[in-house]
N, CA and C of each residue as an Amber inpcrd file, in Angstrom:
protein
   243
 128.1770000 177.8040000  20.0990000 129.2140000 178.1200000  18.5450000
 128.6900000 179.5640000  18.3110000 129.7680000 180.0790000  17.7000000
 129.4430000 181.7290000  17.1300000 129.8720000 181.6820000  16.0120000
 129.2480000 182.8420000  14.9950000 129.7760000 182.8990000  13.9170000
 130.6180000 183.8990000  13.6170000 131.6970000 183.7270000  12.9000000
 132.5560000 184.8310000  12.4490000 132.8730000 185.0690000  11.0100000
 132.5810000 186.3070000  10.2820000 132.8320000 186.8490000   9.4610000
 134.2000000 187.8180000   9.3080000 134.8190000 186.7540000   7.9270000
 136.0560000 187.5400000   7.5390000 136.0900000 187.9380000   5.5900000
 136.7380000 189.1400000   5.4870000 136.8830000 189.2100000   4.3630000
 137.9000000 189.3540000   3.7340000 139.0820000 188.3580000   4.0710000
 140.0090000 188.3400000   3.5960000 140.2040000 186.8790000   2.5840000
 141.2750000 186.0460000   2.7450000 141.6390000 184.8330000   2.5250000
 140.5800000 183.7260000   2.8050000 140.2210000 183.9580000   4.3110000
 139.7310000 183.0390000   5.0000000 138.3940000 183.0000000   4.6220000
 137.8720000 181.7000000   5.2210000 135.8130000 181.3360000   4.3100000
 135.1770000 183.0380000   5.3530000 134.3190000 183.0580000   4.4690000
 133.3730000 184.3030000   4.6080000 132.8900000 183.9700000   5.8480000
 132.2220000 182.9450000   6.0040000 131.6550000 182.8220000   7.6290000
 132.2050000 181.1550000   7.9670000 132.4900000 181.3620000   9.0030000
 133.0130000 180.3900000  10.1710000 132.0270000 178.9500000  10.3760000
 132.0640000 179.0360000  11.5510000 130.8660000 178.5840000  12.6980000
 129.5500000 179.2600000  12.4670000 128.6850000 178.7930000  12.0970000
 127.3090000 179.5760000  12.0590000 125.8960000 179.1140000  12.7450000
 125.2930000 179.7020000  13.2950000 124.0220000 179.3440000  14.3610000
 122.9950000 180.0790000  14.0490000 122.0940000 179.7580000  13.3310000
 121.0550000 180.6070000  13.3880000 119.6800000 180.0160000  13.9880000
 119.3110000 181.0960000  14.6490000 117.6760000 181.0200000  15.5370000
 117.7700000 179.9360000  16.5480000 118.8570000 179.9190000  17.2260000
 119.0440000 179.3810000  18.3530000 119.2610000 177.8070000  18.1880000
 119.8070000 177.2180000  17.0770000 119.7630000 175.8180000  16.3760000
 119.0180000 175.4550000  15.5560000 117.8690000 176.1610000  15.0170000
 117.5710000 175.7010000  14.0180000 118.1400000 175.5170000  12.7680000
 119.4850000 176.0790000  12.5120000 120.2280000 175.2750000  11.5630000
 121.7770000 176.2480000  12.1300000 122.7170000 174.9130000  11.8820000
 124.1420000 175.4650000  12.7560000 125.1560000 174.5510000  11.7810000
 126.1810000 175.5780000  11.7300000 127.2840000 175.1110000  10.3440000
 128.4030000 175.0260000  11.7360000 129.0510000 173.4780000  11.7990000
 130.4630000 173.4150000  12.4310000 131.5290000 173.4110000  11.5190000
 132.0880000 174.7580000  11.0070000 133.0930000 174.5110000   9.8450000
 134.3630000 174.2050000  10.1660000 134.7910000 173.6190000  11.9290000
 135.6990000 173.0190000  11.7910000 135.5170000 171.5210000  11.4600000
 134.4040000 170.8400000  12.0240000 134.2920000 169.5650000  11.4120000
 133.1910000 169.0880000   9.9270000 133.3820000 170.7550000   9.3710000
 132.4280000 170.3400000   8.1520000 131.0790000 169.7120000   8.1340000
 130.3980000 169.9570000   8.9480000 128.9970000 169.3200000   9.7470000
 127.7470000 170.2810000   9.6230000 126.8240000 170.3950000   9.3500000
 125.4210000 170.9270000   9.5610000 124.4570000 170.2320000  10.0270000
 123.7030000 170.7500000  11.3860000 122.9620000 170.4540000  12.2250000
 121.6530000 171.3160000  12.1670000 120.4600000 170.5930000  11.5840000
 119.5070000 171.0240000  11.5420000 118.3280000 170.8180000  12.9270000
 117.5480000 171.6070000  13.4530000 117.6560000 171.4350000  15.2130000
 119.1690000 171.0630000  15.9830000 119.7570000 171.2870000  15.6940000
 120.9270000 170.6560000  16.5790000 121.9960000 171.4240000  16.3690000
 122.4290000 172.2100000  17.7830000 124.1340000 173.0550000  17.7320000
 124.9840000 172.3670000  17.6800000 124.6840000 171.0440000  17.9500000
 126.3010000 169.8670000  17.7070000 126.0310000 168.4690000  16.9600000
 126.0980000 168.9060000  15.6300000 125.3220000 167.9930000  14.4950000
 127.1770000 167.0630000  14.9940000 126.8540000 165.7790000  14.7280000
 127.6250000 164.5780000  15.1550000 128.1610000 163.6190000  13.6590000
 127.2300000 164.2740000  12.8170000 127.6640000 163.5070000  11.3010000
 127.4380000 164.8950000  10.2500000 128.0030000 164.4750000   9.1680000
 128.0610000 165.3190000   7.8290000 126.4900000 166.2870000   7.9280000
 125.6690000 166.0150000   7.9530000 124.1270000 166.1620000   7.7720000
 123.5310000 165.4210000   9.1030000 123.2140000 165.9970000   9.8700000
 122.3690000 166.0540000  11.3250000 121.1450000 166.4650000  11.2010000
 119.8900000 165.9160000  11.6100000 118.7460000 166.2240000  11.4880000
 117.7640000 166.1600000  12.6260000 117.1490000 166.6760000  13.4720000
 116.8510000 166.4680000  14.9140000 115.1270000 166.5650000  14.6790000
 114.6200000 166.1000000  14.3560000 112.9460000 166.3610000  14.1870000
 112.5160000 165.6860000  12.8430000 111.3600000 165.8450000  12.5100000
 110.8070000 165.0510000  11.5000000 111.5680000 165.5800000  10.1220000
 111.3650000 164.7580000   9.6340000 112.2830000 165.1810000   7.9750000
 111.3860000 164.5850000   6.8210000 110.9550000 165.3230000   5.8180000
 110.3960000 164.9850000   4.7880000 111.4000000 164.9390000   3.7040000
 111.1040000 163.9080000   2.8730000 112.0310000 164.0060000   1.7420000
 111.4060000 163.6680000   0.3120000 111.3750000 164.1440000  -0.5100000
 110.6720000 164.1110000  -1.8790000 111.4480000 163.8290000  -2.9560000
 111.5840000 162.6600000  -3.6330000 112.0620000 162.3840000  -4.8350000
 113.3010000 162.4450000  -4.6510000 113.9590000 161.5720000  -3.3370000
 115.2560000 161.6510000  -3.0310000 115.9100000 160.4320000  -3.4430000
 117.2950000 160.0050000  -4.1180000 117.8880000 159.1370000  -4.0130000
 118.9440000 159.0900000  -3.2620000 119.1710000 158.0240000  -2.1750000
 120.4250000 157.5080000  -1.1510000 121.1960000 156.4710000  -1.9640000
 122.3060000 157.2890000  -2.2460000 123.5350000 156.3950000  -2.8570000
 124.7570000 156.0760000  -1.7740000 124.3740000 154.8120000  -1.0380000
 124.9200000 154.6730000   0.0640000 124.3860000 153.8850000   1.1450000
 124.9830000 154.1970000   2.4760000 123.9410000 154.0270000   3.7900000
 123.0600000 154.7550000   4.3610000 121.7450000 154.2150000   4.6350000
 120.8740000 155.3710000   5.7050000 120.8770000 154.7790000   6.6270000
 120.6180000 155.4100000   7.7090000 120.8230000 154.7680000   9.1680000
 119.7370000 155.6810000   9.2750000 118.2800000 154.4850000  10.5200000
 117.0490000 155.6280000  10.6600000 117.1050000 155.0870000  12.4120000
 117.0470000 155.7190000  12.8240000 117.0470000 155.3940000  14.3760000
 115.4020000 156.0390000  15.0850000 114.4290000 154.9820000  14.7140000
 112.8090000 155.7390000  14.9750000 112.3370000 154.7740000  13.8130000
 110.8420000 155.7540000  13.7360000 110.1310000 154.9680000  12.7200000
 110.4190000 155.4970000  11.7290000 109.4980000 154.6370000  10.5170000
 109.8140000 155.3160000   9.1090000 108.2470000 155.4630000   8.6370000
 107.7120000 156.1790000   8.0820000 106.7930000 156.0790000   7.5180000
 106.0910000 156.4990000   5.8060000 105.2470000 155.9370000   5.3510000
 105.5550000 156.5230000   3.9230000 104.0840000 156.5260000   3.4160000
 103.8850000 157.3680000   2.7530000 102.1410000 157.4420000   1.6430000
 102.2390000 157.5100000   0.5940000 103.8270000 156.7370000   0.0270000
 103.7300000 156.3660000  -1.2630000 104.7330000 155.2370000  -1.6630000
 105.4420000 154.8630000  -2.3300000 106.0710000 153.8970000  -2.5690000
 107.5100000 154.0860000  -2.1970000 108.1480000 152.8850000  -1.6500000
 109.3530000 152.9410000  -1.1910000 109.6380000 151.6020000  -1.8570000
 110.7830000 151.8760000  -3.0620000 111.5320000 150.9330000  -3.5930000
 112.9490000 150.6290000  -3.6360000 113.6230000 149.5110000  -3.4400000
 115.2320000 149.6710000  -3.0960000 115.5370000 148.0770000  -3.5390000
 116.5500000 147.9450000  -3.7150000 117.6120000 146.6000000  -4.3550000
 117.7870000 145.9760000  -3.4360000 117.8450000 146.2350000  -2.2750000
 118.4220000 145.4010000  -0.9770000 117.8690000 146.5740000   0.7140000
 117.7740000 145.4550000   0.8190000 117.3130000 145.9320000   2.6240000
 117.4780000 144.7370000   3.3870000 118.1910000 145.3530000   4.7780000
 118.5800000 144.7930000   5.6050000 118.0210000 145.4180000   7.2120000
 117.5870000 144.9170000   8.0360000 116.8310000 145.4610000   9.1140000
 117.5690000 144.7490000  10.6220000 118.3490000 145.7140000  11.1320000
 118.9310000 145.1440000  12.7290000 117.7650000 145.8490000  13.6810000
 117.8830000 144.9340000  14.9880000 116.9820000 145.2340000  15.8730000
 117.6390000 145.6430000  17.0740000
């Protein structure tokens, strides 16, 4: 993934990679990766993530463990193993 900068009617930045994959933008598929250069979803985070005061409207998929030091409030929960 490389970066391209245009100053005409095209996007200013096409694909972008910062610091060897710390942050990457896949302009073709409209995806952003943090800790990955090949994001598989709209936002693909590879590593530990901290979310403060976050509302999720839709589906949350977690692969791995979830830990919390505060409250988790939910109206509906389903677990698959």
